[in-house]
N, C-alpha and C positions, 0 to 999 in steps of 0.2 A: 249533214250539218252545214250551216251557212258558210260562205266564203268571204274573205276580206283581203284588202291590201293596206299597206302602211305608208304613211307620209311622215318623214322626220326631217327637221331642219337643224343645221348645226353651224357653228362659227367658232374657230379657234378652240376646237374640242378634242385636241389630241389626248387629253387625260381621261376623257369620258366616252367618246364615240364608239370605240371598239366594244366596250362592255355593254353599252346601250344596244347596239345592233345585234350582238351575239345573243342577248336575252330575248330578242324577237326571233332570231333565226332558230333558236332552240325551243321555241314554243311547242307544246304537244299538238296544237292546231296551228300549222304554219300559214303565213300569208301567201297569197298567190304571187305577190311581188312587193318589193319595197322601193320607194322613190325617196332618195336622200337629196336635199338641197344644201349644198355647201355655200353659205352666204359670205363669200369673200375672206376665207381663212388665210392667215399669213403664217401659221405654224405648220405642223406636220399633218394636219387633218387631211389635206388632199391626197398625200401619199398613203396614208392609212386606208382611206376609202378605196383607192385603186388596188391596193394589196388585197383587201377583203373581196373586191369584185372578181378577182382572178378565178376563184373557185365558187362563185355565187352568181349564177346566170340571171337570177331574178332580181338582182340588186341593180337599180338604175340610179345614175348620179347626174345631177344638174349642178354645174359649177359656175359661180359668179366671180368676177374679178375682185381683187382686194379693194375695200372701201371702208369708210367709217361705219360703225355699228348704228343701225337704225331699226328700232323695234317695229316700225310701220311696215317693214319688209316681211315680217313673219307671215302675216295672212296673205300677202302678195305671193310669197313663195309657195304656200299651200295651193293657191289657185294655179300657179305655174305647174305644180306637180299634177293636179287634176287635168290640166290642159294637155300635158305630156301623155298621160294615160290615154286620152282620147285620140291624140295625133298618132301615137304609135299603135293604136288599136289593141292595147293590152286588154286582157280578159275582164269582162264585166263581173263584178262581185256583188254580194248582198250587202256588204258593209265596207266602210273604210275606217281605219284606225289613225288617230293623231298621236304621234309619239314625240319625244324630245331627246336631245342629246345628253340629258342629265337624268334619265330615268331608266331603271332596271326592273324588269317585270318578272314576277314569279312564273315558274315553269308552265303552269296551266292557266295563266291569266286570260289569254284569248279564248281558250276553250270554255272556260266558265262563263264569260260574258256572252259569247255567241250562243251557247246552249240556252242561256236565260232569255236572250232576245228572240231566239227561234221559237221559244215557248210562249212568248209574250209579244204578239205582233203589234200591239198598240204602243210599244216603246220605240221611240225614235233615236234616243241617245242614252248610252249607259257607260259608266266608267267604274273602275275599281277605286281603291283608296290607298293612301300611303301612310296612314296613321291610325291610331285607335279612335280618333274622332272621325265619324262618318258624316259628311255634310249631306244636305238634302239635294243639292245640285251637283251634277257630275264635274269632276276635275277637268281641266283643259288637257292635261297630259293623260295618256292612256284611255282616251275617250273613243268609243265606237259609235259610228253614225250609220243609221239605216239608209242605204242609198235610194230606196224607193221614195222615202220622204224627202231626202235631200235634193234629188233631181227635180222634184216638183215644188220646192220651196219658192218663196218670192224672189230668190236670187238665182233660180234655175241651175242648181248644181254647182254653184261657186259660193265662196264665203264673202260676206260684205267687207270690203276693204275700208273698214272704219274701226275706230277705237270701240272696244266692247264687243267685238265679233263673237267671242266664245259664249257670252251670255245671250247675245242677240239670237244666235242659232237655237238656244234652248227655248226662248220665248216663241220663236217661229215654229218650233216643233209643237208646242202647245196650241198655237193658233191653227195649225194644220190638223189638230186632233190627235197628236202623239204625245206621250208622256216621256219622262226620263227617270233614271234611277241610278243609285250607287250600290254596288255589290261589296259588302264588307269582306267577303272571303276571297276576293280577287285583289291581290295586293301588288304594289310596286314601291320602289324606293327612289328618293331623289339623291343623287350623288353630289349635288351642290345645294347650299342652303337656299330655301325658298325666299324670294324677295331680296336676296343679297345685292343684286345689281340695280333693280328698279325702285326699291323702297315702296312698293305698292302704289306707285303713282297712277298706273292705269286702273287699278281697282277702284279708286275714288273717282277719277276723271271719267271713266266709262259709265259709272253710275249716273253721272251728270248727263252725258250724251244720250243715254238710253231713257232718261226721264224718270229715274227712280224716285219714289215718293220719299220726302225728307224723313218721315216717321219710320219708314222701313229701313233707311240707311242708319238712323240713330239706333234703332233696335239691333241691327246687325253689329254696329260698333260696340254697343254695350255687351253683346254676347261674346265678341272676340276679345274685348278688353278684359272682361271679368274672368273668362276661362283661359285666356292666353293661347287659345287654339287658332289654327288656320294661319292668321297673319302674325300672331304674337301681339303683345300689348303695344309695343312701339309701332308695329305695322298697322294696327287698328287706328292709331292716332293719325298716321300718314293718310290712310284711307279716308277718314272723315274730313281732314283738312283739304285734300284735293277735290273731294266731292263739292264742297262749298266754295272753294276758291277758283276752280277751273273755269276758264273762259274759252268757249268753243269757237271754232273757225267757221267761216261761211261755206267752205268747200274742203274737199280732201279728207284725209284720214281723221282729222280732228273735228269734223262737222257733227252736228246733231243728227240723230236719226229722224226720219220723217214723223210727222205728228201722229199718224195712225199707229205706228209702232210704240211711240211714247205713251199714248193713251192706253194702249193694250197692256203695256208693262205696269202702269200705275193702277189700272183697274184690278189686275191680278194681285198686286201687292196689297191694295186696300182690302180686297176680299179676304186675303190671307190674314191680315192683321185683325179683321173683324172676327174671323173664326177663332183665332187664338184668344181674343178678348172674351168671347162667349164661353170658351172652355174654362177660362180662369174664373168666370162669374158663376159657373155651375156649382 
């Protein structure tokens, strides 16, 4: 069976991090190693991590000095973990898993996903789900990425340090000839309410930076608003508002993706809308 390692970021997570890490440590298919990035915690998180590390040789910790919260550091931290694995010469694996400090995974979560990906070599990214609503696109938390695809992506084994990076990697998988999927029977739970801190700002703004087609965004808004799923009704309003009102920067995390990526994203979305329309007309 395929092998994997896990990346998890945390900040002021004393109420959640132990439970999150133990759910990974207790998987029926265990990771080769885990890299935790403590992004400037000022609570007891650093002490908890050091205590866990005492009898956990494969737990690696990156600690940052205390600073104000900045969501832009999340993807930067992922890349720092990927770089650490290379610098330390940690074992190469078939997949890597992106976890968060507020997710708890079912006991056989990793085994189910990797078994599925091993049998389906055309899949580049797969996640489980945390609710009865199974989305088409994998969740950001609990996502497994095939390293053979990732290492040869247009970002050469690192994540784009731009808003919308989670979706950008999915589209890049498609562009490279890989698909993605969500497994209903691989489940996890969020221990914090989704969207509590960010009010889905990046959901809408990143749709803008990635060049999402307006009709696709409106269709997604209507689905989320009418069902109340994924973002909830209020979250869907935030998402739509930020998509139309967001002003991108000329450089840095908030910049637009290049034209090639935006055109590819829109083409896929237009094709999908056409297929849905044809199905309704039949």
